[in-house]
N, C-alpha and C positions, 0 to 999 in steps of 0.2 A: 270617256275616249270621244273626241270628235273624229268621225270618218272623213277626212277630206277627200279620198275618192269615191265613196258613197254619196256625201252630200253635195259637194262642188261638182263633182263631173257626173253626177247622176246614175252611179253604178248601182243603187239600190232605189226602190220605190216602196211606198207605203204596201202596195199590192203584194210585194215579196214576202213581207211579215205577215200580212193578213192571210196568205195561202196557208200558213201553218197555225193560224188561230191566236198567234202572239202567245203561245203556251211555252214556258221555260222549257221544258221537257221534250217538245217537238222541234223547237226552233234550230235550225243549223248553226254552227258556232258564230258564224260571221254575222248572224241577226239577233244574237241574244240579247244585247242592249236595247233591243225594242220589245221585249216580253213585257206583258202586262202585270204577271206574278213573279216580279224580280224575287230571287234567291241568291244571297251573296256568293260571288266569286271569292273565294278563299285564298289569301296570300298567306303562305307558311313559311316564316323564317327558319327552315328546318336545321338551319346552324349558323351561329353568329361569326364564326371563323371564316376568316378570307385571305387568300393570297395576295391581294392588293390593298392599297390604301387610299382609296378615293376620296377628293377632296369634299364632296358633297354627300357622303354616305349617311343616309337618315339614321342607319342603326349603329353608327360609330364603330364599325368591324374593323378588327386587326387580325394579323397572323398569329393567334394564340389560343389556345384551348380555353373554353368557357365552361364554367360548372353547372350542374343541374339542367343540362340539355334534356329535351324529351328522349325517352329510349325507344327502340324499334316496337315494342309491345304498346308502350303508350300511344305512340303515332298510328299504329293499326286501329286503336280503340277510337281516335279521333277520327279516322278515314271510315271506319264502320258508320260512325254518327252522321258525318257528312254526307255518305252516301244515302242514308236512310232519311235526311233532312232534304234530299235533292238538290244539293248544291251543284251548281252545273261545272264548275271548275276548280281543281285544286293546282295552286302555282306554287311551286317549290322555287324558295328564293332563299336570300342569306343575309349577310355572308356570301359566300359562295356555295351553293347548293352541292356541287360537284365533290366539294371537301368532306360531305357526309358520307361515311363508308357503306351505310345501308340504303342508298338513294336507288340503286338497281334492284332492291328487295321490295322497298315501299313504293316506287313509282308503278309498276306493273301490278302491286297489290290493290292500289288505287283504281287503275284501269278496269282490274278484274270486278271491282264493285260498282262500275259504271261512270265512274269520273272521268272528265276528261282532264289530262294531266298536261302541264306546261312547265317549263323551267325558266328562269330569269338569271343569267350568268355572265362573267365577265368574258367568258368564252377561251381565256388563255389556257385552261386546262383540258380544251376538247382535244385530245389526240385522235387518230383514227380509230383506235380500239374504243374509246370513249364514245365517239360519234355511233359506231356499231352498236355499244350498249344502250345507248340513247334509243336507237331505232328499235332494237329487240324490245326494249321495255313498253314500247308503245305509247311513248311521249309524244304528243300532237304537234306541239311547237317549241322551239327554242329561241328566246329573244337574247340576243348577245349585245352588250353595252359597248358602244363606241363613242366617246365624247370628243371628237375631232379627228383631223387628220395627222396621221404620223406622231411627229413629238409633241404636237399639241395634245393628243389624247394621251400619250405616256406622260405628261406633265400632270394632267388630269388624274390619272390612275395611279400616279406615284411610283411608277416602274418603267425603266427604259426597256423596249422592245414589247410592250403590252399590246400596241397597235398590232404590229405582225403577227404575235401570237394569237390575238383574236381573229384576224383576217383568216389565219389558217384554221383556227376551230371553225369559223364559218364554212370555209372550202371543205373541211372534213366532214361537216353534216351534209353539205351539198352532195357530196361523193357517195353517200348512202341513201340518198334521197329523202333526207329528213328536211321538213319544213324548218325554215330558219329565219329569223328577222334580225333588224337592227333597232337598237334603243340609244337616243342620245337626248341629254338633259342640256337645254340651252342656257347659256351664260355668255357674258360679254367676251369671254375668251374663245368660244368657239363658234358664234354666230356666223361670223365671216367664213366658216367652212362649209356653209350650208350647200352651196353650188358644187363643191366638190364631193360632198357626202353624196348627193343625188347621181353626180356621175359614178361614183362608186356602187351605188344600188344597181345601176344598170349594168355596169362592166361585170360586176361580180355576180350578177344575176341574184340579188337578195328579193326575197317574196315580199317581205312586208317591212316597213319602217315607221317607229314611233317617236315623236319627237316631244320630249316632256318638258314641260315648264318647271323651274325650282320651286320646291317646297322647302320652307326654311324648318327643318328638324334633322336631329343629330349633327353632323360636321356641316349639313347643309346651313345652319343657324349662322355658322362661323364665315360663310361666303355670301351672305344676304346682300352684301355691298356689290357683289359681282353679278346680281341678277340685271337681265335686261330692263332699261327704261321702258315706260308704256311705250313710247315712239318706236324703241328698238324691237318690241314685242312685236308691234304691228307690222314692223319691215319684215321680219321674219316669218310671221305668219302668212303675210302677202307672198313673199318669196316661195315658200312651202305650196301654196296654192297654185301659183303660176307653174312651179316645177312639176305638179301632180297633173295639172291639166295637159302640161305639154306631154308627159307619158301617155296619158288617156288619148290625147290626139293622135299620137303616133303608133298606138295599138300596143304599147307596152304594159302589160299586166303587172302592175304592183300596188299594194294596199298601203296607203299613206294615211296616218293618223296623228293628230295631237292630243297631248295628255295632261291632265291636270290644270288646265284652265278653261273652264266652261263659257268663258266670254268669246272663245274661239267659235262656239256654236253661232252665237249671235252675230260675230263677225262675218260668217261664212253665209248665215242667212241674208244679212243685209246686201252682201256681195252678190248674192244670186238673185236677190230681187231686183238688183240695179241691171245686172247683165243678162240674167236669163229670167224674166219675171214669170213666164210661164210655167216654171218649175218652184217658184217660191212656196206656193202652198204645201207641195209635197215636201219640202226640204223643212219648212216649219212643223208640219205634223210628225215628221221622224225625229225632230228635235224635242218635241214634246213628248213622244214615246221614249226616247232616250232618258229623259227626266233630269238631265243636268248632273250636278255633283251626287255620289251615291254612297260617300261614306256612313256607315251606319245603316244601310240600306241594302244595295248591291254590291258592295266590296266590302270584305273584313280581313282583318288580320291575325294571325296567331303567332306569337313570337316564339323564339328557341325553347322556352321554358313553359309555354303553354298559355301564357296570359293572352286575352283577347282583346283587340282593339278595334276602334273605328274603321281605321285603314292602317297601313304601313306607317303613316307619318305620326300618329299618336302613340308612339311607344312609351310616353310618360304617363298614359291613363289606361287602366285596365277595367274592363267589365266584369272580370272572373278568370279563372283557370281551368282549362279542359282537364286538368289532373283531377277537380274536385265536382265539376259539374259538366255535362256534355254542351259542346259548342251551340247546338241546336236551342238549349234551354237559355243559355246565357243571350244568344242574339236576339230572342223574342221576348226577353224579361224587359220591360220598359220602367221598372222601379228605379233605375238610375236616371237622373235628371238631364245629363248629357245624351243618353242612348234615347230617350224619350224625346228630346229636343231635335236630334239629328233626323230621326223619323218624320218629325212633323215640324220643321224648321221655319217655314215661311213667316210665321206671325212673330217669330222672335227676332228676325234679321234686323239690323239697324244700319243707318247711313244710307250710302249709295245702294248697298243691296235691298236696304228695306223699301226704297222708293223705285226700284227697277221694275220696268214692264214686261221685263223679260224673265222674270224670276219663275216662270213655269217651264223655260227650256234650260236654266242655269243652275237653279235650284240654290241660289246662294253661294256657288262657287267653293272654294276650299275654306272650310271652318278652322282647319289647323293652322293654316297661313295668318287668319285674323287673331287666332290666338297668341301665335308667335309674335306677332307685331302689336297688339293692342291689349294683351292678356284679357281678350274677351272672345270667347267662340262665336258670339253673333253679332260682331262687329262687321264692317264691310271688308270685303276680301282687297287688300293693298295692290294686288297684281291685276285687277280689271282695268284693262287699258281703254275701255270704251266711253265716249265722252257722254256728258248729259243730254246732248241733242241726239245722239244714236239710241240711247235708252229710253228715249221717249217715242 
């Protein structure tokens, strides 16, 4: 994640992280990315079933039952191991996690073990009662996906009325003082909605917004042609920076981030260097501590059947299953060449990524995107939009 508010607007400085010693278990949640002893944030696809049919879904989820999903007891064993391993966050994802019947048993169980629990949801099932259950369960944050305004979102989500239902879910969360944010995946079909999305963030009083770059996995591979061009990506990131700075200058407190393209970090650094040179060294230090892409290092995925992946976009490659071996053992086992490579990838990077002078703050960007396009996990990330001149 690239914190636009933190980096471009100066909401965080290196001294903020140093105050806590940069230790993963002492840092507040908004500074976890700057930890020096990174443990993985674990995304758990708690159920593959989903009430929607989004065109970019990395897990290719549908509204049907899936066999062999982890039981409540198996999930608790995994949660116990994650807590002992000192994983900082457990993110309930899907499919649609609210469709998992034991969500409000497992979430408070994880909280009781010391894990910070968040959920990623399409928001359409968050009734007033569900919002109260989320709050009661001790869930720290709810990320609601909106991929455009009105009918544009509904087309993306495959259901008429999904936009209104998701907005109602956000409002129900706010009514019980539940921290809630917005998630949007950028494509050619919704980049033009960005200005209206920022208006919505302020109007509805949404705490946080994450703008995701498309990763070519699951059904997302089928819409690869809908990804933004490099120039369109630059324009979108620039607009996000401008709107975030506008919030900051007007005293509108929102956390804005971009996700899944660490070229954004270099872009923001170069922008700060030009516009606010006195802050450039601080931004560079924070980006180095952030470490760039963290697949196989600071982000992990466990799917609905217990298979462990480098991140949620590597569903076709598993390092093992938590039913047979604890997650903690699987994650630290570098006998698998991909796991070993992801943990020390810089010598393996090729092409543009192998020659980049900013690899210490990008870490080669998304390896799953390189695999999807070139069938080589160490090839350059095709979504890097920075020019050779900028990378020098």
